[in-house]
C-alpha positions, -999 to +999 in steps of 0.1 A: +000+000+000+014+034-009+013+059+018+036+088+029+054+086+061+033+113+078+001+095+067+014+062+079+025+076+112-009+092+118-027+059+109-004+039+132-007+063+161-045+062+159-043+024+157-020+020+186-041+044+208-072+023+200-054-010+206-039+003+239-073+016+251-089-017+242-061-036+258-065-017+291-102-026+292-098-063+283-064-076+294-037-073+320-010-079+293-005-074+256-034-082+234-030-101+201-035-076+173-032-075+136-037-048+109-055-055+077-054-034+046-089-024+036-084-010+001-059+006-022-072+041-015-047+064+003-076+075+026-083+040+038-078+032+074-062+004+093-086-016+114-077-030+147-087-065+156-082-091+182-073-117+157-066-154+161-072-171+128-058-194+101-072-175+071-065-140+060-030-137+074-016-134+039-033-100+038-012-087+066+010-058+053+027-034+076+060-029+057+051+005+043+039+021+076+064+045+091+065+057+127+081+086+145+116+083+159+116+061+190+081+048+185+077+011+190+048-013+184+046-049+193+027-073+170+018-105+186+003-134+166-007-168+175+002-194+148-028-218+151-034-243+138-009-239+111+024-219+112+019-183+099+043-175+071+055-139+078+083-124+058+104-108+085+123-087+059+091-068+052+085-058+088+097-023+096+125-021+121+105-002+146+082-032+150+087-062+173+069-093+160+064-124+182+048-154+165+034-180+189+027-216+181-004-236+191+016-253+219+024-218+232-013-210+232-020-242+252+007-232+277-009-198+280-043-214+288-026-236+314-014-204+331-050-189+328-036-161+306-064-136+302-056-129+265-056-166+255-088-172+274-105-143+258-094-154+223-107-189+230-140-175+241-145-152+211-129-172+183-126-209+192-131-223+158-097-213+144-083-241+165-088-276+152-116-297+167-091-321+182-071-293+198-103-280+214-112-315+226-078-315+243-085-281+258-118-293+271-102-324+287-077-301+303-104-279+318-123-310+330-092-325+347-086-292+365-122-292+376-120-328+388-089-319+409-108-290+425-138-312+432-118-341+446-102-317+471-136-306+482-150-341+484-120-353+505-132-331+534-168-344+530-160-381+523-180-394+553-211-373+543-213-382+506-228-413+491-213-425+459-224-462+458-257-472+444-275-505+437-295-505+405-320-532+396-318-542+359-356-547+360-361-511+370-329-495+358-342-460+349-365-457+379-338-467+404-313-444+387-336-414+389-347-419+425-311-426+436-294-396+419-322-370+414-312-351+446-274-357+443-253-325+445-230-313+417-200-325+438-213-361+438-220-359+400-185-346+393-168-373+414-166-411+410-200-428+412-200-466+419-228-488+405-237-524+414-263-540+391-288-564+406-299-591+382-334-606+377-328-631+405-321-603+430-283-610+431-255-585+427-237-591+394-201-600+395-177-572+385-156-545+401-167-511+389-136-493+376-157-471+353-167-500+330-199-508+349-207-471+353-202-466+315-228-494+309-251-477+335-249-444+317-255-460+283-285-480+295-301-451+313-296-430+282-310-457+259-342-459+279-346-422+285-343-413+248-365-442+236-396-425+220-418-451+236-409-436+270-427-404+258-400-379+268-385-376+233-397-377+198-379-385+165-377-361+136-379-371+100-342-375+098-341-397+129-328-371+154-342-367+189-359-337+206-382-333+236-417-345+230-443-317+232-466-341+250-440-352+275-458-329+300-483-358+303-456-377+322-454-374+359-424-353+372-415-347+335-394-315+343-374-333+370-369-362+345-355-338+319-332-322+345-319-357+354-314-367+318-295-335+312-272-344+341-267-379+327-257-365+293-234-340+310-218-367+330-212-387+299-194-358+282-176-350+315-163-386+317-157-390+279-183-417+276-197-417+240-234-425+235-253-439+205-278-411+202-282-382+178-300-351+190-318-326+168-297-295+160-324-270+170-324-288+204-286-290+208-283-254+199-298-244+233-269-260+252-245-235+236-247-201+252-230-183+223-258-174+199-256-175+161-272-143+149-274-157+114-294-187+125-331-190+116-355-215+131-372-218+097-342-237+085-348-266+109-384-270+100-375-289+069-362-318+091-388-314+119-421-309+099-416-310+061-452-302+053-453-271+075-419-260+060-433-263+025-465-245+035-446-216+051-423-214+021-453-211-001-466-183+020-432-166+019-432-165-019-469-160-025-475-131-049-512-127-042-531-114-012-520-135+018-552-126+037-572-146+012-555-177+026-573-171+059-543-178+080-542-169+117-514-168+143-524-203+156-518-239+148-539-271+151-522-302+164-532-338+169-527-345+206-534-382+214-562-383+188-577-350+196-573-318+176-561-289+198-556-253+187-526-234+201-520-196+198-485-187+188-491-152+200-518-140+225-552-143+209-535-155+178-565-175+165-583-142+161-555-123+142-553-127+105-520-128+085-515-102+058-488-094+032-473-068+056-466-093+084-462-127+066-425-128+074-432-122+110-458-150+109-433-174+094-408-165+120-433-169+149-445-202+136-410-215+132-400-205+167-431-220+182-426-254+165-388-256+173-388-239+207-418-224+224-439-255+229-409-274+245-391-245+261-397-258+297-383-292+288-353-275+271-347-252+301-346-281+326-325-303+304-300-275+298-298-267+336-290-303+343-264-305+316-247-274+328-245-288+363-214-306+350-205-289+318-196-252+322-210-229+294-176-216+285-165-251+278-194-259+255-191-226+237-159-238+222-179-261+199-204-257+171-236-277+171-223-306+149-191-307+170-212-309+202-230-339+187-196-354+180-186-349+216-217-368+227-217-396+202-181-399+192-168-407+157-196-418+135-173-435+110-164-471+109-138-483+134-102-476+123-088-511+128-052-500+120-054-474+148-068-501+171-040-526+161-013-501+169-026-494+204-033-530+216-017-545+247-012-583+245-011-606+275-009-643+285+012-654+256-006-636+228+014-613+205+007-595+172+020-625+151+002-652+171-022-672+148-053-665+170-045-627+168-041-629+131-074-647+128-091-621+150-080-592+127-090-612+096-124-619+112-130-582+120-118-570+086-133-596+063-161-615+081-177-588+103-200-560+090-196-524+102-224-530+127-207-561+141-174-543+145-193-517+165-208-545+187-173-560+191-160-526+204-190-523+227-184-558+240-149-549+251-152-512+261-189-508+267-190-482+239-197-489+202-178-458+190-141-450+190-127-423+213-125-389+197-088-387+200-082-423+188-075-455+207-042-441+220-064-421+244-083-451+257-076-456+294-070-484+304-056-494+270-074-520+249-060-553+260-063-589+246-054-618+270-054-655+264-083-669+284-062-699+297-034-677+311-032-667+348-033-631+359+005-632+364+016-644+330+044-624+315+034-595+292+050-579+262+065-590+229+102-598+236+113-631+220+120-646+254+086-638+268+068-649+237+087-683+237+081-689+274+044-681+272+038-700+239+049-733+256+026-728+286-008-721+268-028-749+253-056-750+227-089-744+244-121-763+242-142-752+212-172-747+236-158-717+254-169-682+245-148-650+245-155-628+275-146-593+285-140-570+314-152-536+302-138-521+335-103-527+320-112-527+283-100-563+283-109-590+258-103-625+272-100-646+240-097-684+241-069-701+221-091-715+194-081-742+170-094-726+138-104-692+125-139-705+118-145-714+154-131-680+165-154-661+141-185-681+152-179-678+189-170-642+188-201-633+168-223-652+192-206-635+222-210-599+210-246-605+202-255-623+234-257-591+256-248-611+286-232-583+306-203-591+329-210-627+337-206-643+302-182-672+303 
């Protein structure tokens, strides 16, 4: 950009004054600022921004700006998620330029740096999704440390062990935890399942049983037959408008919100997909460009098409005899609802048809279920702080809840397996296992296999490397004290101690430890048949 020195100095002084003023208001240290050229006109101005982005950096041009003798300006940029290419030779000698990497930004967050926190709050999406997931996990770990310190002083006054009957799983869960404090929810909760015979199921709950508890409670709560949630045309879930017919429905929604919050808090992925217009209310940061009308296409296609017709109608809309009301079938009875006070008596005209479309859209996607949304959101935020969730978009929030929707990455799983009891990656049974998963099993069966071992049918967001405890495969005949690892000596000693197993035995698992106990089968066909039977048997923790 072509400017004279005086013009450049004047622009820069004004820019620095604005930035310093803004800096004093917002931060205790230097803010991250950039200058963008607006046009080629000599009268253009340099805009000041708090900038933290991966696009647009190429437009940065400060080489032709001149400052008065002794003036100095510090330009601080975060290079996230990709390094910023900045030609240092073009930067005027009066400027200091500090380029920070994404790791530096993470370190700033660790120190609760006000600038980094503000940037994360205002512009989180210039960080990659996985980086933001790591940041979320860091925040949660800090919160757990704080809560564990508090609970240690109240240990004798807090209950964290609950017996849950499988025959009344949701009811027992609700009555046991509905009054639990946020401190109890944020700390370890121990579950013991009681089977149909009234006996406690075998298994030590080291999060595996609790994961199954969370998943089973969620499965029942979101089942449309339970009357709390309905399914849209594209198979996503949202609060049922007639859920108010259910006793204690608002308390139930608050409880389910806490269950979902606990799942995200503990990184337990769930096989549910929520409607975007419902999920959007969990995010405090509002999208001003969002319109409820856009969601109607998935919620009520007929209404969407009718409103779209009204929107583009060239004639007199009043001739359509529309009013600010809607008729709905409620348990076989037609009921008229006003979308504004006395709406059934107010006609829609050409002058207000856009308002009518907006009001109708808001009613269908929010107003009629606003009490359910409010209680669900309050429950969810008991564990998940708003500033954490605001780092994510609606689709990303869905991914936090349900994990990776793609097929299991078997190569990633293979590279993060721990073998025990004589098994190793070149053992015939292990080769048969991977061949079975890759060639014999369908995508759905691979998901069942993962659920059988880890209690979750979806892979961790950050890959199997982040699974804790690690995914482990042990020979069923070996003792708990067999040597582990893949050194030649260990492999040889363990190979001579394990025998081929009876073809009648089934694989079993300990989801508490993400452990698959796999018999030493004689053929691949036997392994494939037994494994398929086991993963579909749904026998819990007592399968043998």
